[in-house]
DRENPAVO-557217 format. One record per residue (C-alpha): z, y, x. Coordinates in steps of 0.05 Angstrom, whole numbers, padded with zeros to 5 digits, always signed. Example, Ala and Ser with C-alpha at 12.3 -4.5 7.8 and 13.67 -1.06 7.14 Angstrom:
! DRENPAVO-557217
+00156-00090+00246;+00143-00021+00273;
! end
This chain:
! DRENPAVO-557217
-00254-00512-00080;-00190-00549-00064;-00122-00516-00064;-00121-00522+00012;-00189-00488+00017;-00163-00432-00028;-00106-00417+00020;-00154-00421+00079;-00200-00372+00044;-00144-00321+00039;-00124-00333+00112;-00196-00323+00135;-00208-00259+00096;-00137-00231+00101;-00140-00189+00037;-00168-00221-00025;-00169-00202-00099;-00149-00257-00146;-00205-00247-00196;-00225-00174-00200;-00287-00144-00168;-00272-00095-00112;-00279-00077-00039;-00252-00144-00015;-00271-00216-00033;-00250-00248-00099;-00217-00317-00098;-00244-00335-00167;-00315-00317-00146;-00305-00360-00084;-00282-00419-00126;-00342-00412-00173;-00393-00392-00121;-00416-00335-00165;-00391-00273-00200;-00353-00283-00265;-00359-00241-00327;-00296-00233-00368;-00233-00273-00360;-00232-00337-00320;-00180-00368-00367;-00234-00392-00416;-00284-00414-00362;-00303-00488-00361;-00273-00492-00291;-00210-00454-00311;-00163-00511-00293;-00192-00514-00223;-00185-00438-00216;-00114-00442-00242;-00095-00496-00191;-00125-00457-00133;-00094-00390-00153;-00025-00423-00162;-00030-00457-00094;-00045-00389-00062;+00011-00355-00100;+00059-00410-00079;+00041-00405-00005;+00096-00375+00038;+00041-00344+00080;+00012-00302+00024;+00039-00238-00006;+00021-00229-00079;+00020-00156-00099;-00025-00104-00133;-00049-00071-00069;-00124-00063-00083;-00139-00019-00143;-00075-00042-00177;-00104-00112-00186;-00072-00178-00165;-00083-00181-00090;-00067-00234-00038;-00049-00211+00032;-00044-00264+00086;+00018-00261+00131;-00023-00245+00193;-00037-00177+00162;+00034-00161+00138;+00050-00119+00201;-00013-00077+00188;+00006-00069+00115;+00076-00047+00134;+00049+00001+00186;+00002+00033+00135;+00052+00030+00076;+00054+00106+00068;-00020+00104+00047;-00004+00064-00015;+00040+00075-00076;+00104+00035-00067;+00091-00002-00133;+00027-00032-00103;+00067-00061-00045;+00118-00096-00089;+00117-00171-00083;+00101-00208-00147;+00137-00274-00155;+00127-00324-00210;+00188-00361-00237;+00196-00415-00289;+00259-00407-00330;+00303-00464-00354;+00269-00458-00422;+00201-00469-00390;+00178-00397-00397;+00136-00366-00343;+00163-00299-00317;+00135-00252-00265;+00186-00214-00224;+00176-00160-00172;+00211-00150-00106;+00204-00078-00085;+00177-00057-00018;+00205-00063+00035;+00258-00113+00010;+00209-00171+00017;+00189-00154+00089;+00218-00201+00142;+00252-00166+00201;+00202-00194+00252;+00144-00165+00211;+00177-00096+00212;+00185-00100+00287;+00112-00120+00296;+00090-00063+00251;+00123-00012+00297;+00080-00035+00355;+00015-00022+00319;-00023+00043+00321;-00049+00069+00255;-00122+00059+00276;-00109-00012+00300;-00074-00029+00234;-00133-00001+00195;-00180-00042+00237;-00141-00106+00222;-00129-00092+00148;-00200-00068+00135;-00239-00004+00126;-00227-00006+00050;-00158+00023+00063;-00180+00080+00109;
! end
């Protein structure tokens, strides 16, 4: 899977787990074409997986959070209004945006932006126009 295909996979499915098994698709399983046991870091295709996951994480159209079962979850921008509309259904910590930063020393640091600080104004406005049932229908039955 190319990095472009990885971002398209998230766009198509809307809510995707990075690597965990759960009620929504897994990006790592999509890259490999099969379920994975254990960590993908040691997998022979680990570099490919890393490239695809970083491209998805770097996309401005993808929220990285811990929405589904506390696992790294990607939510495509088209579903952000639904997520905001249904935000009371989730612990605030699961809605925090995870951002990766590289420090001047070359270290890799994950930082969180609390909900709703990361939510653009136009997304908040769109969320107010959605009924709860419509938002669930868009986000998926897993959140009902």
